[in-house]
Structures are given as structure tokens and as C-alpha cells.
DRENZA-847856 format. One record per residue: residue number from 1; z, x, y of N, C-alpha, C in turn. Coordinates in pm, 1 decimal, always signed. Layout:
<dovo pos="NUM" n_Z="Z" n_X="X" n_Y="Y" ca_Z="Z" ca_X="X" ca_Y="Y" c_Z="Z" c_X="X" c_Y="Y"/>
...
//
This chain:
<dovo pos="1" n_Z="-261.4" n_X="+1859.2" n_Y="-1525.1" ca_Z="-286.8" ca_X="+1776.1" ca_Y="-1477.1" c_Z="-433.8" c_X="+1746.1" c_Y="-1457.2"/>
<dovo pos="2" n_Z="-507.3" n_X="+1673.4" n_Y="-1508.4" ca_Z="-655.1" ca_X="+1707.8" ca_Y="-1577.2" c_Z="-712.8" c_X="+1695.0" c_Y="-1396.6"/>
<dovo pos="3" n_Z="-674.7" n_X="+1558.2" n_Y="-1391.2" ca_Z="-732.7" ca_X="+1459.7" ca_Y="-1231.6" c_Z="-733.9" c_X="+1644.0" c_Y="-1114.3"/>
<dovo pos="4" n_Z="-672.7" n_X="+1717.0" n_Y="-1148.2" ca_Z="-658.9" ca_X="+1826.7" ca_Y="-1016.2" c_Z="-730.2" c_X="+1938.4" c_Y="-1013.0"/>
<dovo pos="5" n_Z="-807.9" n_X="+1927.3" n_Y="-1166.6" ca_Z="-886.3" ca_X="+2062.4" ca_Y="-1211.0" c_Z="-1057.0" c_X="+2025.5" c_Y="-1179.9"/>
<dovo pos="6" n_Z="-1019.6" n_X="+1830.0" n_Y="-1189.4" ca_Z="-1191.0" ca_X="+1798.2" ca_Y="-1178.8" c_Z="-1216.3" c_X="+1771.8" c_Y="-1010.0"/>
<dovo pos="7" n_Z="-1374.3" n_X="+1793.1" n_Y="-1076.6" ca_Z="-1433.4" ca_X="+1782.1" ca_Y="-929.9" c_Z="-1379.2" c_X="+1657.8" c_Y="-773.8"/>
<dovo pos="8" n_Z="-1408.5" n_X="+1720.2" n_Y="-678.5" ca_Z="-1333.7" ca_X="+1606.2" ca_Y="-582.0" c_Z="-1413.1" c_X="+1506.9" c_Y="-532.7"/>
<dovo pos="9" n_Z="-1531.1" n_X="+1548.5" n_Y="-604.7" ca_Z="-1670.2" ca_X="+1410.4" ca_Y="-591.5" c_Z="-1680.3" c_X="+1398.9" c_Y="-703.2"/>
<dovo pos="10" n_Z="-1628.4" n_X="+1227.9" n_Y="-692.5" ca_Z="-1634.0" ca_X="+1116.0" ca_Y="-787.4" c_Z="-1459.3" c_X="+1113.3" c_Y="-850.1"/>
<dovo pos="11" n_Z="-1362.7" n_X="+1162.8" n_Y="-968.6" ca_Z="-1303.4" ca_X="+1195.1" ca_Y="-988.8" c_Z="-1222.3" c_X="+1314.8" c_Y="-1019.6"/>
<dovo pos="12" n_Z="-1135.5" n_X="+1378.3" n_Y="-887.6" ca_Z="-1080.7" ca_X="+1557.3" ca_Y="-879.6" c_Z="-967.3" c_X="+1490.7" c_Y="-804.5"/>
<dovo pos="13" n_Z="-956.9" n_X="+1603.3" n_Y="-700.6" ca_Z="-853.7" ca_X="+1657.9" ca_Y="-643.3" c_Z="-950.3" c_X="+1809.0" c_Y="-557.3"/>
<dovo pos="14" n_Z="-847.4" n_X="+1797.7" n_Y="-416.7" ca_Z="-959.6" ca_X="+1854.5" ca_Y="-323.3" c_Z="-859.4" c_X="+1950.1" c_Y="-324.1"/>
<dovo pos="15" n_Z="-839.3" n_X="+2065.5" n_Y="-209.8" ca_Z="-701.5" ca_X="+2106.7" ca_Y="-138.4" c_Z="-805.6" c_X="+2126.8" c_Y="+11.9"/>
<dovo pos="16" n_Z="-651.8" n_X="+2043.7" n_Y="+75.9" ca_Z="-752.9" ca_X="+2041.6" ca_Y="+247.0" c_Z="-646.0" c_X="+2106.0" c_Y="+363.3"/>
<dovo pos="17" n_Z="-603.4" n_X="+2148.7" n_Y="+447.2" ca_Z="-548.4" ca_X="+2269.0" ca_Y="+526.9" c_Z="-486.1" c_X="+2116.2" c_Y="+605.1"/>
<dovo pos="18" n_Z="-364.8" n_X="+2186.3" n_Y="+629.9" ca_Z="-282.8" ca_X="+2106.8" ca_Y="+709.0" c_Z="-353.0" c_X="+2012.1" c_Y="+857.9"/>
<dovo pos="19" n_Z="-426.4" n_X="+2140.4" n_Y="+956.9" ca_Z="-467.7" ca_X="+2105.5" ca_Y="+1061.1" c_Z="-563.9" c_X="+2026.5" c_Y="+1070.5"/>
<dovo pos="20" n_Z="-623.4" n_X="+1979.5" n_Y="+924.7" ca_Z="-722.0" ca_X="+1890.4" ca_Y="+912.4" c_Z="-683.5" c_X="+1706.1" c_Y="+917.1"/>
<dovo pos="21" n_Z="-553.9" n_X="+1703.6" n_Y="+881.6" ca_Z="-427.2" ca_X="+1583.7" ca_Y="+902.3" c_Z="-458.9" c_X="+1500.1" c_Y="+1009.4"/>
<dovo pos="22" n_Z="-506.6" n_X="+1402.1" n_Y="+1028.2" ca_Z="-456.0" ca_X="+1309.7" ca_Y="+1225.4" c_Z="-365.5" c_X="+1201.0" c_Y="+1156.5"/>
<dovo pos="23" n_Z="-255.7" n_X="+1292.0" n_Y="+1064.8" ca_Z="-128.2" ca_X="+1213.1" ca_Y="+1099.3" c_Z="-39.2" c_X="+1296.6" c_Y="+1087.6"/>
<dovo pos="24" n_Z="+109.8" n_X="+1226.1" n_Y="+1103.9" ca_Z="+216.2" ca_X="+1319.7" ca_Y="+1108.0" c_Z="+243.4" c_X="+1358.0" c_Y="+968.7"/>
<dovo pos="25" n_Z="+307.4" n_X="+1488.3" n_Y="+951.3" ca_Z="+307.0" ca_X="+1505.0" ca_Y="+878.9" c_Z="+489.0" c_X="+1562.7" c_Y="+860.6"/>
<dovo pos="26" n_Z="+532.3" n_X="+1404.9" n_Y="+759.2" ca_Z="+664.8" ca_X="+1487.4" ca_Y="+723.0" c_Z="+747.4" c_X="+1649.0" c_Y="+798.6"/>
<dovo pos="27" n_Z="+832.5" n_X="+1592.1" n_Y="+790.2" ca_Z="+914.5" ca_X="+1724.4" ca_Y="+791.5" c_Z="+976.8" c_X="+1806.0" c_Y="+680.5"/>
<dovo pos="28" n_Z="+945.1" n_X="+1736.6" n_Y="+599.9" ca_Z="+1025.1" ca_X="+1831.8" ca_Y="+432.6" c_Z="+914.9" c_X="+1892.9" c_Y="+455.5"/>
<dovo pos="29" n_Z="+796.2" n_X="+1878.8" n_Y="+419.5" ca_Z="+657.1" ca_X="+1930.8" ca_Y="+413.6" c_Z="+625.8" c_X="+2033.6" c_Y="+530.3"/>
<dovo pos="30" n_Z="+721.9" n_X="+2165.8" n_Y="+503.0" ca_Z="+628.1" ca_X="+2317.1" ca_Y="+553.2" c_Z="+498.6" c_X="+2333.1" c_Y="+568.8"/>
<dovo pos="31" n_Z="+510.5" n_X="+2412.1" n_Y="+649.2" ca_Z="+379.1" ca_X="+2522.6" ca_Y="+666.1" c_Z="+264.4" c_X="+2516.5" c_Y="+526.9"/>
<dovo pos="32" n_Z="+391.6" n_X="+2580.3" n_Y="+442.0" ca_Z="+272.1" ca_X="+2632.8" ca_Y="+347.7" c_Z="+231.8" c_X="+2605.9" c_Y="+222.6"/>
<dovo pos="33" n_Z="+314.8" n_X="+2447.2" n_Y="+178.2" ca_Z="+236.5" ca_X="+2378.6" ca_Y="+144.2" c_Z="+186.1" c_X="+2329.3" c_Y="+112.1"/>
<dovo pos="34" n_Z="+96.6" n_X="+2361.1" n_Y="+41.2" ca_Z="-71.5" ca_X="+2307.8" ca_Y="-17.6" c_Z="-51.3" c_X="+2139.2" c_Y="+25.5"/>
<dovo pos="35" n_Z="-243.5" n_X="+2076.1" n_Y="+87.0" ca_Z="-184.0" ca_X="+1957.3" ca_Y="+34.8" c_Z="-293.8" c_X="+1877.2" c_Y="-18.8"/>
<dovo pos="36" n_Z="-293.0" n_X="+1834.9" n_Y="-100.5" ca_Z="-422.0" ca_X="+1784.8" ca_Y="-213.0" c_Z="-416.2" c_X="+1654.0" c_Y="-176.0"/>
<dovo pos="37" n_Z="-587.8" n_X="+1620.2" n_Y="-169.0" ca_Z="-625.1" ca_X="+1474.0" ca_Y="-166.6" c_Z="-633.5" c_X="+1403.8" c_Y="-364.1"/>
<dovo pos="38" n_Z="-662.1" n_X="+1312.2" n_Y="-408.5" ca_Z="-657.9" ca_X="+1332.8" ca_Y="-513.8" c_Z="-781.4" c_X="+1217.9" c_Y="-542.5"/>
<dovo pos="39" n_Z="-888.4" n_X="+1235.3" n_Y="-640.3" ca_Z="-999.8" ca_X="+1141.0" ca_Y="-519.8" c_Z="-1000.5" c_X="+1059.5" c_Y="-691.0"/>
<dovo pos="40" n_Z="-993.9" n_X="+897.1" n_Y="-685.8" ca_Z="-1022.7" ca_X="+838.4" ca_Y="-865.7" c_Z="-1138.3" c_X="+725.1" c_Y="-848.0"/>
<dovo pos="41" n_Z="-1279.9" n_X="+791.0" n_Y="-931.0" ca_Z="-1420.7" ca_X="+742.5" ca_Y="-850.4" c_Z="-1358.4" c_X="+582.9" c_Y="-835.1"/>
<dovo pos="42" n_Z="-1412.6" n_X="+553.5" n_Y="-693.6" ca_Z="-1409.4" ca_X="+433.0" ca_Y="-654.8" c_Z="-1299.3" c_X="+363.1" c_Y="-595.3"/>
<dovo pos="43" n_Z="-1218.8" n_X="+463.9" n_Y="-591.0" ca_Z="-1007.8" ca_X="+420.9" ca_Y="-520.8" c_Z="-1055.0" c_X="+506.9" c_Y="-410.8"/>
<dovo pos="44" n_Z="-877.8" n_X="+455.5" n_Y="-376.1" ca_Z="-843.1" ca_X="+490.5" ca_Y="-284.1" c_Z="-875.7" c_X="+625.4" c_Y="-280.7"/>
<dovo pos="45" n_Z="-809.6" n_X="+702.6" n_Y="-193.1" ca_Z="-781.9" ca_X="+839.5" ca_Y="-201.5" c_Z="-609.1" c_X="+851.6" c_Y="-143.1"/>
<dovo pos="46" n_Z="-557.3" n_X="+929.7" n_Y="-185.6" ca_Z="-418.0" ca_X="+957.8" ca_Y="-190.7" c_Z="-377.6" c_X="+1091.3" c_Y="-208.0"/>
<dovo pos="47" n_Z="-340.7" n_X="+1095.7" n_Y="-109.6" ca_Z="-337.9" ca_X="+1276.6" ca_Y="-24.6" c_Z="-151.9" c_X="+1293.5" c_Y="-48.9"/>
<dovo pos="48" n_Z="-106.2" n_X="+1445.4" n_Y="-74.5" ca_Z="+67.0" ca_X="+1416.7" ca_Y="-104.5" c_Z="+70.2" c_X="+1584.9" c_Y="-124.1"/>
<dovo pos="49" n_Z="+118.8" n_X="+1609.0" n_Y="-245.9" ca_Z="+107.5" ca_X="+1815.9" ca_Y="-235.4" c_Z="+254.2" c_X="+1733.5" c_Y="-376.1"/>
<dovo pos="50" n_Z="+210.0" n_X="+1967.4" n_Y="-417.4" ca_Z="+236.5" ca_X="+1951.2" ca_Y="-574.6" c_Z="+406.0" c_X="+1998.2" c_Y="-538.8"/>
<dovo pos="51" n_Z="+505.1" n_X="+1974.9" n_Y="-659.3" ca_Z="+607.5" ca_X="+2056.7" ca_Y="-707.1" c_Z="+655.4" c_X="+1996.3" c_Y="-816.0"/>
<dovo pos="52" n_Z="+625.5" n_X="+2162.8" n_Y="-819.9" ca_Z="+585.5" ca_X="+2206.0" ca_Y="-997.0" c_Z="+477.8" c_X="+2099.3" c_Y="-1059.3"/>
<dovo pos="53" n_Z="+526.8" n_X="+1961.3" n_Y="-1163.6" ca_Z="+380.5" ca_X="+1927.2" ca_Y="-1259.5" c_Z="+382.2" c_X="+1793.8" c_Y="-1205.7"/>
<dovo pos="54" n_Z="+486.6" n_X="+1716.3" n_Y="-1070.0" ca_Z="+496.4" ca_X="+1622.8" ca_Y="-1006.2" c_Z="+444.1" c_X="+1632.1" c_Y="-929.7"/>
<dovo pos="55" n_Z="+319.8" n_X="+1542.3" n_Y="-846.0" ca_Z="+195.1" ca_X="+1502.6" ca_Y="-740.7" c_Z="+320.9" c_X="+1429.7" c_Y="-630.5"/>
<dovo pos="56" n_Z="+358.6" n_X="+1416.3" n_Y="-568.6" ca_Z="+393.0" ca_X="+1350.8" ca_Y="-474.9" c_Z="+323.0" c_X="+1258.5" c_Y="-344.9"/>
<dovo pos="57" n_Z="+292.9" n_X="+1178.9" n_Y="-358.0" ca_Z="+190.8" ca_X="+1038.6" ca_Y="-275.3" c_Z="+259.8" c_X="+1029.2" c_Y="-160.0"/>
<dovo pos="58" n_Z="+306.4" n_X="+1118.5" n_Y="-32.6" ca_Z="+296.4" ca_X="+1092.7" ca_Y="+84.9" c_Z="+180.6" c_X="+999.8" c_Y="+185.5"/>
<dovo pos="59" n_Z="+107.2" n_X="+1024.8" n_Y="+151.7" ca_Z="-77.5" ca_X="+889.4" ca_Y="+204.7" c_Z="-126.6" c_X="+804.8" c_Y="+105.4"/>
<dovo pos="60" n_Z="-204.5" n_X="+721.7" n_Y="+178.6" ca_Z="-238.1" ca_X="+623.2" ca_Y="+118.9" c_Z="-420.8" c_X="+636.2" c_Y="+207.0"/>
<dovo pos="61" n_Z="-508.2" n_X="+698.6" n_Y="+183.9" ca_Z="-629.1" ca_X="+656.4" ca_Y="+256.3" c_Z="-741.3" c_X="+559.1" c_Y="+274.4"/>
<dovo pos="62" n_Z="-668.0" n_X="+398.5" n_Y="+280.3" ca_Z="-709.8" ca_X="+320.5" ca_Y="+297.9" c_Z="-875.7" c_X="+279.4" c_Y="+330.8"/>
<dovo pos="63" n_Z="-869.7" n_X="+322.0" n_Y="+456.7" ca_Z="-925.2" ca_X="+351.5" ca_Y="+528.0" c_Z="-1074.4" c_X="+507.0" c_Y="+598.4"/>
<dovo pos="64" n_Z="-1041.1" n_X="+616.0" n_Y="+515.5" ca_Z="-1103.3" ca_X="+686.7" ca_Y="+528.3" c_Z="-1067.8" c_X="+765.8" c_Y="+654.9"/>
<dovo pos="65" n_Z="-939.4" n_X="+774.1" n_Y="+740.3" ca_Z="-841.7" ca_X="+806.8" ca_Y="+872.9" c_Z="-810.1" c_X="+931.3" c_Y="+843.4"/>
<dovo pos="66" n_Z="-773.1" n_X="+952.0" n_Y="+689.4" ca_Z="-682.6" ca_X="+1017.4" ca_Y="+750.7" c_Z="-736.1" c_X="+1198.7" c_Y="+762.5"/>
<dovo pos="67" n_Z="-827.5" n_X="+1217.7" n_Y="+741.1" ca_Z="-900.1" ca_X="+1341.0" ca_Y="+778.5" c_Z="-1042.2" c_X="+1328.9" c_Y="+799.9"/>
<dovo pos="68" n_Z="-1081.7" n_X="+1423.2" n_Y="+839.3" ca_Z="-1259.0" ca_X="+1390.0" ca_Y="+758.8" c_Z="-1361.4" c_X="+1406.1" c_Y="+718.5"/>
<dovo pos="69" n_Z="-1367.2" n_X="+1310.1" n_Y="+619.6" ca_Z="-1421.4" ca_X="+1312.4" ca_Y="+475.2" c_Z="-1559.5" c_X="+1465.1" c_Y="+458.5"/>
<dovo pos="70" n_Z="-1631.0" n_X="+1470.6" n_Y="+567.7" ca_Z="-1728.4" ca_X="+1497.6" ca_Y="+581.8" c_Z="-1805.1" c_X="+1560.0" c_Y="+470.6"/>
//
């Protein structure tokens, strides 16, 4: 997945710690599951997790309040 390898600035992805999330985490996402935020230039960040080659979107961060974007 090319987006996962691109820079988080512009179009790309970044891995964040679950403790950074300000939203509830579904029970099926255990502590060891890494959370990624996918950025597409000029678009809303999508957060979720990977399962093999599939990226599962769990949160859509329209208001940029899911975590501190610093």
C-alpha cells in the first residue's frame, strides 16, 4: 500500500499510539494492534488498523479532534 509508505505530511500515513486517541476504541481492537492515520492531500484523515493487506477505517477525523495533530 503506497500511502502507508508515504510521508504523513501531504499524502501518507502515520502510526499513532492508542493512548493518543480521544475516541472510544472498539473492543475488538486489542492493545497490541497499531493504529494508523492515513492522510490524503487536502482530505479528511482516516484512522484505523491494518489486517494483512486490508486497511480497516474505524474513525473519520473530519474535525481534527481524534488526537492532537501537533
